[in-house]
N, C-alpha and C positions, 0 to 999 in steps of 0.2 A: 483710597483703599485698594489693596491688592486683589486682583481677580483670581478666579479659579481656585479659591481656598478649599472648596469641597473636595477636590481631588488631591490636595496636599502638595501641589507643585510649587507654589510661591510661599515665601515667608510672610506672615501677617505683618501689617503695618505697625502693630503695637509692640512687636519684638524689639527690645533694646539691647539685650544681652545675648551674645552668640559665642559661647566658649567652644574652643576646639578641644576635643577630648580624644585620647588614644584608647583603642581596644587592642591589647597586646597579649601575647602568650605563645606557647610552643605550637608547633605544627599539629594540626588536627584537634585542637582543644575546643573549637567552636566559635572563633571570632567572626567569621563570615556569617555563620548561623545566627549569632546574637544580633548583629547589625541588621540582617535581613528580617529578623523577628520584630524589631522595634521601629525601623525606619518608616516614616510617613511618606517618603518618596520612594520611587523605584531605586533600590540601592545600586551604586556603581560597583561592579565587581570586576576584578582583573584575574579571573581564574583560567587556568589552562589545564588540559588533561595531563595526567601524570604519565610519564613514559617509562620504559624499561630502565633507562639510565637513572631516572630519579628514584626508582625503587631501591637502587643500591644505597642511596644516601638518606632517603626519607623513611624513617622507621614507622611502619604501619601497625605496630602493636597497639591494640585498643581501638583502632579505627580501620579494620580490615576492608570495609566497603568503600573507603575513600578513593575516588577516581580523579579528583581535580585538586589543584592547590592554588592559593593566591600568589601571584608573582609580582605585584606592585602594591596595591592597596584595595581596601573596601571603603566605600563612603556612604554614609546615610545621614539623615536628619531626624531629630525628634523634638517637637515642641512640647515643653513641660508646663509652661504657663503663658499667659497673655504676653509677657515681656521676655520670655526665656526660651530659646531654641538651641539645642545641642547639635554641633557638627561632629559626627563620629568618623574617625579614621582608623580602620583596621589595618594592621601591618602583617606582612608575611611572617611565618614562624620559624623559618629556616635561617641558620647562621649565614648562608651565602647571600641573603638579602639584607644584611645588616646596614649597608649604606642607605638603603631605602628607609629603614627605621630612623636613622639619624636625620635624614631630610624631612620626613613626615613629622617628627617630634618637635621641630622648631615652632615656637609659638603656641604649643599646647599648654593648657591649664592643668591637666592632670591625666591620669591613666587608670583604666580598669584593666587589671591583670587577671586574665582567665587562667585557671589552673585545673589540673585533673589530679585528684587525690590518689588515683591508681599509679601515677607516674610523676610524683612531685619533683623529682630531680630534673625533669624536662623543663620545669618552670624557672630554674635558677638563672639561666641566661637572660630571660625577659625581665626578671626582677632586678638583676644586676644592671641592665641597661636603664631601667626606670630610675633606680636609686642613683646611678652615676649622673643622670641628667638632672637630678633634683626634682623630678616631677612628683607631686603628691599623688598617692595612689590608694586604691582599694583592691584587695585580692578577693576574687569571686571563684569559688570552687564550682565548676560546672558539673551538673549531675549526669551521669551515664548509667545505663541499666545495672551494671555490676560495680557501682561506686561503693567502696567500703565506708563504714561509719566510724571515723576516728574522733576522739575528743578534740575540741578546739585547741587545748593547750599543746597536745602532741603535734597538731598540724602547724601551729604557730612556731613551735620549736624547730620542726623539720624544715620550715621555710625561712627560719631565722628572721621573723618579722619583728619590727619595732612595735612596742606596746601600743603606740598610737595609730598603727596601721589597721584599719578595719579588715576583718576576715568574715566573709559572708558566703552563703550558698545561693546558687541560682541554676535555673534550667534555661540554657541559651535558646532552646526551641520555643519556649513559652513567652509570649509578648509581655505579660504582666510581670513575670519573674525577671526577665531581662531588663525591663524598664525599672523595676525595683532596684536592681544592681546599679544602674546608672544614677538613680535618685540617691542611693547611698553615697556614690562618688561625689555628686553635687553637694550633698550635705557635709561631707568631709572637707571639701574644698572651701565651703562657706565658713565652717567652724575654724579652719586654719586661717582664713582671711580675717575673721573676727579677732582671733588671738594676736595676730600681727598688727592689728590696727591700734 
């Protein structure tokens, strides 16, 4: 039996399934926050302070207090059941880090695409990458203080989502809400597996 379970360092001996899941989306949408909220281990973060040079290319609209950005990946782990632990890989949101996204997505089972309904167009690149890679995915609209309330049909149309792609709401800061978004992804992956079997 694995030791030090109480502090969440080791994976339980009962864990049999360990899917790699991506947490993707545009710059400043909450990927690092979501992984930090749910991870049972101290998350690995590769954040660097933003510089004057990055301010020219990184749009801070909607996230004016943002002072750092992910430059490689975020990593966390969440055990959902005695036999199931999720390995979470968060990707940088800027186009200049696309090669890292390509490398990290290899071997992934699916993706949680975080989006901000205030700036839906910023999610198009992440959605395109996920769709081109063929990864099953769920789109989670992260809640911000000034998030407008649009009907789901309008959001689905604006994001050009396939009718089978789940669209949910979450608050990346809240552990239960973020965990619920990941559970939605796992259920979507399981349903897809059942259909193909």
